[in-house]
PDBQT receptor file of N, H, CA, C and O in Angstrom, charges set to zero:
ATOM      1  N   UNK A   1     157.853 -56.463 -71.097  1.00  0.00    +0.000 N 
ATOM      2  CA  UNK A   1     156.755 -55.503 -71.224  1.00  0.00    +0.000 C 
ATOM      3  C   UNK A   1     156.277 -55.429 -72.672  1.00  0.00    +0.000 C 
ATOM      4  O   UNK A   1     155.079 -55.473 -72.950  1.00  0.00    +0.000 OA
ATOM      5  N   UNK A   2     157.244 -55.315 -73.590  1.00  0.00    +0.000 N 
ATOM      6  H   UNK A   2     158.218 -55.280 -73.364  1.00  0.00    +0.000 HD
ATOM      7  CA  UNK A   2     156.846 -55.239 -74.996  1.00  0.00    +0.000 C 
ATOM      8  C   UNK A   2     156.292 -56.567 -75.502  1.00  0.00    +0.000 C 
ATOM      9  O   UNK A   2     155.440 -56.595 -76.390  1.00  0.00    +0.000 OA
ATOM     10  N   UNK A   3     156.780 -57.661 -74.932  1.00  0.00    +0.000 N 
ATOM     11  H   UNK A   3     157.472 -57.638 -74.210  1.00  0.00    +0.000 HD
ATOM     12  CA  UNK A   3     156.339 -58.976 -75.398  1.00  0.00    +0.000 C 
ATOM     13  C   UNK A   3     154.947 -59.317 -74.881  1.00  0.00    +0.000 C 
ATOM     14  O   UNK A   3     154.231 -60.109 -75.494  1.00  0.00    +0.000 OA
ATOM     15  N   UNK A   4     154.559 -58.720 -73.752  1.00  0.00    +0.000 N 
ATOM     16  H   UNK A   4     155.140 -58.077 -73.253  1.00  0.00    +0.000 HD
ATOM     17  CA  UNK A   4     153.262 -59.060 -73.163  1.00  0.00    +0.000 C 
ATOM     18  C   UNK A   4     152.134 -58.285 -73.831  1.00  0.00    +0.000 C 
ATOM     19  O   UNK A   4     150.990 -58.738 -73.825  1.00  0.00    +0.000 OA
ATOM     20  N   UNK A   5     152.439 -57.123 -74.407  1.00  0.00    +0.000 N 
ATOM     21  H   UNK A   5     153.369 -56.755 -74.411  1.00  0.00    +0.000 HD
ATOM     22  CA  UNK A   5     151.391 -56.299 -75.008  1.00  0.00    +0.000 C 
ATOM     23  C   UNK A   5     150.743 -56.983 -76.210  1.00  0.00    +0.000 C 
ATOM     24  O   UNK A   5     149.517 -57.082 -76.250  1.00  0.00    +0.000 OA
ATOM     25  N   UNK A   6     151.524 -57.465 -77.204  1.00  0.00    +0.000 N 
ATOM     26  H   UNK A   6     152.520 -57.384 -77.172  1.00  0.00    +0.000 HD
ATOM     27  CA  UNK A   6     150.881 -58.168 -78.330  1.00  0.00    +0.000 C 
ATOM     28  C   UNK A   6     150.167 -59.435 -77.882  1.00  0.00    +0.000 C 
ATOM     29  O   UNK A   6     149.203 -59.864 -78.516  1.00  0.00    +0.000 OA
ATOM     30  N   UNK A   7     150.637 -60.040 -76.785  1.00  0.00    +0.000 N 
ATOM     31  H   UNK A   7     151.420 -59.692 -76.269  1.00  0.00    +0.000 HD
ATOM     32  CA  UNK A   7     150.034 -61.290 -76.320  1.00  0.00    +0.000 C 
ATOM     33  C   UNK A   7     148.586 -61.069 -75.914  1.00  0.00    +0.000 C 
ATOM     34  O   UNK A   7     147.710 -61.827 -76.332  1.00  0.00    +0.000 OA
ATOM     35  N   UNK A   8     148.311 -60.035 -75.101  1.00  0.00    +0.000 N 
ATOM     36  H   UNK A   8     149.022 -59.419 -74.762  1.00  0.00    +0.000 HD
ATOM     37  CA  UNK A   8     146.924 -59.811 -74.679  1.00  0.00    +0.000 C 
ATOM     38  C   UNK A   8     146.101 -59.269 -75.833  1.00  0.00    +0.000 C 
ATOM     39  O   UNK A   8     144.882 -59.433 -75.857  1.00  0.00    +0.000 OA
ATOM     40  N   UNK A   9     146.763 -58.619 -76.799  1.00  0.00    +0.000 N 
ATOM     41  H   UNK A   9     147.754 -58.486 -76.779  1.00  0.00    +0.000 HD
ATOM     42  CA  UNK A   9     146.023 -58.182 -77.988  1.00  0.00    +0.000 C 
ATOM     43  C   UNK A   9     145.566 -59.388 -78.791  1.00  0.00    +0.000 C 
ATOM     44  O   UNK A   9     144.452 -59.403 -79.316  1.00  0.00    +0.000 OA
ATOM     45  N   UNK A  10     146.423 -60.400 -78.888  1.00  0.00    +0.000 N 
ATOM     46  H   UNK A  10     147.328 -60.387 -78.461  1.00  0.00    +0.000 HD
ATOM     47  CA  UNK A  10     146.051 -61.633 -79.594  1.00  0.00    +0.000 C 
ATOM     48  C   UNK A  10     144.917 -62.339 -78.864  1.00  0.00    +0.000 C 
ATOM     49  O   UNK A  10     143.983 -62.832 -79.496  1.00  0.00    +0.000 OA
ATOM     50  N   UNK A  11     144.997 -62.390 -77.529  1.00  0.00    +0.000 N 
ATOM     51  H   UNK A  11     145.756 -61.989 -77.016  1.00  0.00    +0.000 HD
ATOM     52  CA  UNK A  11     143.931 -63.024 -76.749  1.00  0.00    +0.000 C 
ATOM     53  C   UNK A  11     142.616 -62.291 -76.942  1.00  0.00    +0.000 C 
ATOM     54  O   UNK A  11     141.567 -62.917 -77.094  1.00  0.00    +0.000 OA
ATOM     55  N   UNK A  12     142.670 -60.965 -76.937  1.00  0.00    +0.000 N 
ATOM     56  H   UNK A  12     143.522 -60.456 -76.814  1.00  0.00    +0.000 HD
ATOM     57  CA  UNK A  12     141.454 -60.181 -77.118  1.00  0.00    +0.000 C 
ATOM     58  C   UNK A  12     140.872 -60.419 -78.504  1.00  0.00    +0.000 C 
ATOM     59  O   UNK A  12     139.655 -60.505 -78.666  1.00  0.00    +0.000 OA
ATOM     60  N   UNK A  13     141.749 -60.525 -79.508  1.00  0.00    +0.000 N 
ATOM     61  H   UNK A  13     142.738 -60.455 -79.376  1.00  0.00    +0.000 HD
ATOM     62  CA  UNK A  13     141.285 -60.775 -80.876  1.00  0.00    +0.000 C 
ATOM     63  C   UNK A  13     140.647 -62.150 -80.987  1.00  0.00    +0.000 C 
ATOM     64  O   UNK A  13     139.660 -62.322 -81.701  1.00  0.00    +0.000 OA
ATOM     65  N   UNK A  14     141.209 -63.137 -80.278  1.00  0.00    +0.000 N 
ATOM     66  H   UNK A  14     142.011 -62.997 -79.698  1.00  0.00    +0.000 HD
ATOM     67  CA  UNK A  14     140.632 -64.485 -80.279  1.00  0.00    +0.000 C 
ATOM     68  C   UNK A  14     139.249 -64.468 -79.653  1.00  0.00    +0.000 C 
ATOM     69  O   UNK A  14     138.335 -65.122 -80.154  1.00  0.00    +0.000 OA
ATOM     70  N   UNK A  15     139.084 -63.722 -78.553  1.00  0.00    +0.000 N 
ATOM     71  H   UNK A  15     139.827 -63.191 -78.146  1.00  0.00    +0.000 HD
ATOM     72  CA  UNK A  15     137.773 -63.624 -77.909  1.00  0.00    +0.000 C 
ATOM     73  C   UNK A  15     136.757 -62.994 -78.850  1.00  0.00    +0.000 C 
ATOM     74  O   UNK A  15     135.612 -63.439 -78.914  1.00  0.00    +0.000 OA
ATOM     75  N   UNK A  16     137.167 -61.957 -79.584  1.00  0.00    +0.000 N 
ATOM     76  H   UNK A  16     138.098 -61.595 -79.532  1.00  0.00    +0.000 HD
ATOM     77  CA  UNK A  16     136.263 -61.301 -80.531  1.00  0.00    +0.000 C 
ATOM     78  C   UNK A  16     135.885 -62.267 -81.646  1.00  0.00    +0.000 C 
ATOM     79  O   UNK A  16     134.722 -62.327 -82.045  1.00  0.00    +0.000 OA
ATOM     80  N   UNK A  17     136.855 -63.022 -82.150  1.00  0.00    +0.000 N 
ATOM     81  H   UNK A  17     137.800 -62.973 -81.826  1.00  0.00    +0.000 HD
ATOM     82  CA  UNK A  17     136.573 -63.987 -83.210  1.00  0.00    +0.000 C 
ATOM     83  C   UNK A  17     135.633 -65.072 -82.719  1.00  0.00    +0.000 C 
ATOM     84  O   UNK A  17     134.762 -65.522 -83.463  1.00  0.00    +0.000 OA
ATOM     85  N   UNK A  18     135.800 -65.498 -81.469  1.00  0.00    +0.000 N 
ATOM     86  H   UNK A  18     136.507 -65.132 -80.864  1.00  0.00    +0.000 HD
ATOM     87  CA  UNK A  18     134.903 -66.506 -80.905  1.00  0.00    +0.000 C 
ATOM     88  C   UNK A  18     133.484 -65.963 -80.799  1.00  0.00    +0.000 C 
ATOM     89  O   UNK A  18     132.526 -66.683 -81.081  1.00  0.00    +0.000 OA
ATOM     90  N   UNK A  19     133.337 -64.706 -80.398  1.00  0.00    +0.000 N 
ATOM     91  H   UNK A  19     134.115 -64.121 -80.169  1.00  0.00    +0.000 HD
ATOM     92  CA  UNK A  19     132.009 -64.097 -80.300  1.00  0.00    +0.000 C 
ATOM     93  C   UNK A  19     131.369 -63.997 -81.677  1.00  0.00    +0.000 C 
ATOM     94  O   UNK A  19     130.181 -64.281 -81.831  1.00  0.00    +0.000 OA
ATOM     95  N   UNK A  20     132.150 -63.594 -82.682  1.00  0.00    +0.000 N 
ATOM     96  H   UNK A  20     133.115 -63.363 -82.556  1.00  0.00    +0.000 HD
ATOM     97  CA  UNK A  20     131.620 -63.464 -84.042  1.00  0.00    +0.000 C 
ATOM     98  C   UNK A  20     131.200 -64.826 -84.580  1.00  0.00    +0.000 C 
ATOM     99  O   UNK A  20     130.127 -64.951 -85.171  1.00  0.00    +0.000 OA
ATOM    100  N   UNK A  21     132.029 -65.846 -84.383  1.00  0.00    +0.000 N 
ATOM    101  H   UNK A  21     132.900 -65.744 -83.903  1.00  0.00    +0.000 HD
ATOM    102  CA  UNK A  21     131.706 -67.186 -84.884  1.00  0.00    +0.000 C 
ATOM    103  C   UNK A  21     130.485 -67.743 -84.168  1.00  0.00    +0.000 C 
ATOM    104  O   UNK A  21     129.680 -68.452 -84.772  1.00  0.00    +0.000 OA
ATOM    105  N   UNK A  22     130.339 -67.425 -82.875  1.00  0.00    +0.000 N 
ATOM    106  H   UNK A  22     130.992 -66.849 -82.384  1.00  0.00    +0.000 HD
ATOM    107  CA  UNK A  22     129.182 -67.896 -82.120  1.00  0.00    +0.000 C 
ATOM    108  C   UNK A  22     127.909 -67.229 -82.632  1.00  0.00    +0.000 C 
ATOM    109  O   UNK A  22     126.862 -67.871 -82.723  1.00  0.00    +0.000 OA
ATOM    110  N   UNK A  23     127.997 -65.948 -82.966  1.00  0.00    +0.000 N 
ATOM    111  H   UNK A  23     128.847 -65.427 -82.892  1.00  0.00    +0.000 HD
ATOM    112  CA  UNK A  23     126.823 -65.238 -83.484  1.00  0.00    +0.000 C 
ATOM    113  C   UNK A  23     126.465 -65.752 -84.875  1.00  0.00    +0.000 C 
ATOM    114  O   UNK A  23     125.284 -65.860 -85.208  1.00  0.00    +0.000 OA
ATOM    115  N   UNK A  24     127.461 -66.068 -85.686  1.00  0.00    +0.000 N 
ATOM    116  H   UNK A  24     128.420 -65.981 -85.416  1.00  0.00    +0.000 HD
ATOM    117  CA  UNK A  24     127.200 -66.551 -87.039  1.00  0.00    +0.000 C 
ATOM    118  C   UNK A  24     126.594 -67.948 -87.015  1.00  0.00    +0.000 C 
ATOM    119  O   UNK A  24     125.757 -68.274 -87.856  1.00  0.00    +0.000 OA
ATOM    120  N   UNK A  25     127.007 -68.769 -86.065  1.00  0.00    +0.000 N 
ATOM    121  H   UNK A  25     127.687 -68.503 -85.382  1.00  0.00    +0.000 HD
ATOM    122  CA  UNK A  25     126.463 -70.125 -85.978  1.00  0.00    +0.000 C 
ATOM    123  C   UNK A  25     125.063 -70.110 -85.389  1.00  0.00    +0.000 C 
ATOM    124  O   UNK A  25     124.318 -71.079 -85.534  1.00  0.00    +0.000 OA
ATOM    125  N   UNK A  26     124.693 -69.006 -84.718  1.00  0.00    +0.000 N 
ATOM    126  H   UNK A  26     125.298 -68.219 -84.600  1.00  0.00    +0.000 HD
ATOM    127  CA  UNK A  26     123.340 -68.866 -84.198  1.00  0.00    +0.000 C 
ATOM    128  C   UNK A  26     123.162 -69.442 -82.809  1.00  0.00    +0.000 C 
ATOM    129  O   UNK A  26     122.037 -69.550 -82.322  1.00  0.00    +0.000 OA
ATOM    130  N   UNK A  27     124.265 -69.818 -82.161  1.00  0.00    +0.000 N 
ATOM    131  H   UNK A  27     125.179 -69.731 -82.556  1.00  0.00    +0.000 HD
ATOM    132  CA  UNK A  27     124.161 -70.361 -80.804  1.00  0.00    +0.000 C 
ATOM    133  C   UNK A  27     125.392 -69.972 -80.003  1.00  0.00    +0.000 C 
ATOM    134  O   UNK A  27     126.485 -69.835 -80.553  1.00  0.00    +0.000 OA
ATOM    135  N   UNK A  28     125.209 -69.794 -78.696  1.00  0.00    +0.000 N 
ATOM    136  H   UNK A  28     124.321 -69.906 -78.249  1.00  0.00    +0.000 HD
ATOM    137  CA  UNK A  28     126.337 -69.454 -77.839  1.00  0.00    +0.000 C 
ATOM    138  C   UNK A  28     126.835 -70.721 -77.146  1.00  0.00    +0.000 C 
ATOM    139  O   UNK A  28     126.147 -71.243 -76.268  1.00  0.00    +0.000 OA
ATOM    140  N   UNK A  29     128.013 -71.230 -77.517  1.00  0.00    +0.000 N 
ATOM    141  H   UNK A  29     128.572 -70.806 -78.230  1.00  0.00    +0.000 HD
ATOM    142  CA  UNK A  29     128.528 -72.466 -76.925  1.00  0.00    +0.000 C 
ATOM    143  C   UNK A  29     128.926 -72.286 -75.460  1.00  0.00    +0.000 C 
ATOM    144  O   UNK A  29     128.976 -73.256 -74.704  1.00  0.00    +0.000 OA
ATOM    145  N   UNK A  30     129.206 -71.051 -75.064  1.00  0.00    +0.000 N 
ATOM    146  H   UNK A  30     129.165 -70.263 -75.678  1.00  0.00    +0.000 HD
ATOM    147  CA  UNK A  30     129.617 -70.790 -73.679  1.00  0.00    +0.000 C 
ATOM    148  C   UNK A  30     128.763 -69.666 -73.105  1.00  0.00    +0.000 C 
ATOM    149  O   UNK A  30     128.312 -68.798 -73.853  1.00  0.00    +0.000 OA
ATOM    150  N   UNK A  31     128.534 -69.662 -71.807  1.00  0.00    +0.000 N 
ATOM    151  H   UNK A  31     128.900 -70.367 -71.200  1.00  0.00    +0.000 HD
ATOM    152  CA  UNK A  31     127.777 -68.582 -71.170  1.00  0.00    +0.000 C 
ATOM    153  C   UNK A  31     128.527 -67.255 -71.233  1.00  0.00    +0.000 C 
ATOM    154  O   UNK A  31     129.697 -67.210 -71.613  1.00  0.00    +0.000 OA
ATOM    155  N   UNK A  32     127.843 -66.174 -70.857  1.00  0.00    +0.000 N 
ATOM    156  H   UNK A  32     126.892 -66.210 -70.549  1.00  0.00    +0.000 HD
ATOM    157  CA  UNK A  32     128.468 -64.853 -70.946  1.00  0.00    +0.000 C 
ATOM    158  C   UNK A  32     129.460 -64.607 -69.817  1.00  0.00    +0.000 C 
ATOM    159  O   UNK A  32     130.251 -63.667 -69.885  1.00  0.00    +0.000 OA
ATOM    160  N   UNK A  33     129.428 -65.436 -68.784  1.00  0.00    +0.000 N 
ATOM    161  H   UNK A  33     128.785 -66.200 -68.729  1.00  0.00    +0.000 HD
ATOM    162  CA  UNK A  33     130.273 -65.194 -67.614  1.00  0.00    +0.000 C 
ATOM    163  C   UNK A  33     131.770 -65.222 -67.947  1.00  0.00    +0.000 C 
ATOM    164  O   UNK A  33     132.485 -64.315 -67.518  1.00  0.00    +0.000 OA
ATOM    165  N   UNK A  34     132.284 -66.218 -68.691  1.00  0.00    +0.000 N 
ATOM    166  H   UNK A  34     131.704 -66.954 -69.039  1.00  0.00    +0.000 HD
ATOM    167  CA  UNK A  34     133.719 -66.208 -68.999  1.00  0.00    +0.000 C 
ATOM    168  C   UNK A  34     134.134 -64.967 -69.777  1.00  0.00    +0.000 C 
ATOM    169  O   UNK A  34     135.228 -64.443 -69.564  1.00  0.00    +0.000 OA
ATOM    170  N   UNK A  35     133.277 -64.489 -70.677  1.00  0.00    +0.000 N 
ATOM    171  H   UNK A  35     132.389 -64.914 -70.850  1.00  0.00    +0.000 HD
ATOM    172  CA  UNK A  35     133.623 -63.313 -71.474  1.00  0.00    +0.000 C 
ATOM    173  C   UNK A  35     133.659 -62.066 -70.603  1.00  0.00    +0.000 C 
ATOM    174  O   UNK A  35     134.552 -61.230 -70.745  1.00  0.00    +0.000 OA
ATOM    175  N   UNK A  36     132.679 -61.938 -69.692  1.00  0.00    +0.000 N 
ATOM    176  H   UNK A  36     131.954 -62.617 -69.576  1.00  0.00    +0.000 HD
ATOM    177  CA  UNK A  36     132.651 -60.762 -68.825  1.00  0.00    +0.000 C 
ATOM    178  C   UNK A  36     133.838 -60.773 -67.866  1.00  0.00    +0.000 C 
ATOM    179  O   UNK A  36     134.442 -59.731 -67.610  1.00  0.00    +0.000 OA
ATOM    180  N   UNK A  37     134.169 -61.945 -67.337  1.00  0.00    +0.000 N 
ATOM    181  H   UNK A  37     133.677 -62.791 -67.544  1.00  0.00    +0.000 HD
ATOM    182  CA  UNK A  37     135.306 -62.036 -66.423  1.00  0.00    +0.000 C 
ATOM    183  C   UNK A  37     136.611 -61.760 -67.169  1.00  0.00    +0.000 C 
ATOM    184  O   UNK A  37     137.537 -61.180 -66.604  1.00  0.00    +0.000 OA
ATOM    185  N   UNK A  38     136.687 -62.173 -68.432  1.00  0.00    +0.000 N 
ATOM    186  H   UNK A  38     135.935 -62.645 -68.891  1.00  0.00    +0.000 HD
ATOM    187  CA  UNK A  38     137.876 -61.903 -69.233  1.00  0.00    +0.000 C 
ATOM    188  C   UNK A  38     137.994 -60.408 -69.509  1.00  0.00    +0.000 C 
ATOM    189  O   UNK A  38     139.097 -59.861 -69.522  1.00  0.00    +0.000 OA
ATOM    190  N   UNK A  39     136.856 -59.746 -69.731  1.00  0.00    +0.000 N 
ATOM    191  H   UNK A  39     135.961 -60.191 -69.721  1.00  0.00    +0.000 HD
ATOM    192  CA  UNK A  39     136.882 -58.304 -69.972  1.00  0.00    +0.000 C 
ATOM    193  C   UNK A  39     137.361 -57.571 -68.727  1.00  0.00    +0.000 C 
ATOM    194  O   UNK A  39     138.144 -56.626 -68.822  1.00  0.00    +0.000 OA
ATOM    195  N   UNK A  40     136.895 -58.002 -67.564  1.00  0.00    +0.000 N 
ATOM    196  H   UNK A  40     136.259 -58.769 -67.487  1.00  0.00    +0.000 HD
ATOM    197  CA  UNK A  40     137.347 -57.387 -66.314  1.00  0.00    +0.000 C 
ATOM    198  C   UNK A  40     138.837 -57.643 -66.121  1.00  0.00    +0.000 C 
ATOM    199  O   UNK A  40     139.558 -56.782 -65.615  1.00  0.00    +0.000 OA
ATOM    200  N   UNK A  41     139.298 -58.822 -66.521  1.00  0.00    +0.000 N 
ATOM    201  H   UNK A  41     138.713 -59.521 -66.932  1.00  0.00    +0.000 HD
ATOM    202  CA  UNK A  41     140.716 -59.155 -66.371  1.00  0.00    +0.000 C 
ATOM    203  C   UNK A  41     141.585 -58.271 -67.264  1.00  0.00    +0.000 C 
ATOM    204  O   UNK A  41     142.661 -57.838 -66.852  1.00  0.00    +0.000 OA
ATOM    205  N   UNK A  42     141.120 -58.003 -68.483  1.00  0.00    +0.000 N 
ATOM    206  H   UNK A  42     140.246 -58.354 -68.817  1.00  0.00    +0.000 HD
ATOM    207  CA  UNK A  42     141.899 -57.176 -69.407  1.00  0.00    +0.000 C 
ATOM    208  C   UNK A  42     141.964 -55.732 -68.935  1.00  0.00    +0.000 C 
ATOM    209  O   UNK A  42     142.993 -55.074 -69.090  1.00  0.00    +0.000 OA
ATOM    210  N   UNK A  43     140.867 -55.231 -68.357  1.00  0.00    +0.000 N 
ATOM    211  H   UNK A  43     140.031 -55.765 -68.231  1.00  0.00    +0.000 HD
ATOM    212  CA  UNK A  43     140.853 -53.844 -67.892  1.00  0.00    +0.000 C 
ATOM    213  C   UNK A  43     141.653 -53.749 -66.596  1.00  0.00    +0.000 C 
ATOM    214  O   UNK A  43     141.776 -52.666 -66.024  1.00  0.00    +0.000 OA
TER     215      UNK A  43
């Protein structure tokens, strides 16, 4: 239980970093569907 909590926090942080890098590069390499499905998965 304790080991899984930081794991999904790291995954969430990676998703945020990917969104930031995509916005900085000026293009979205992936559609919004994987991000929305990942958000539903985390909740």
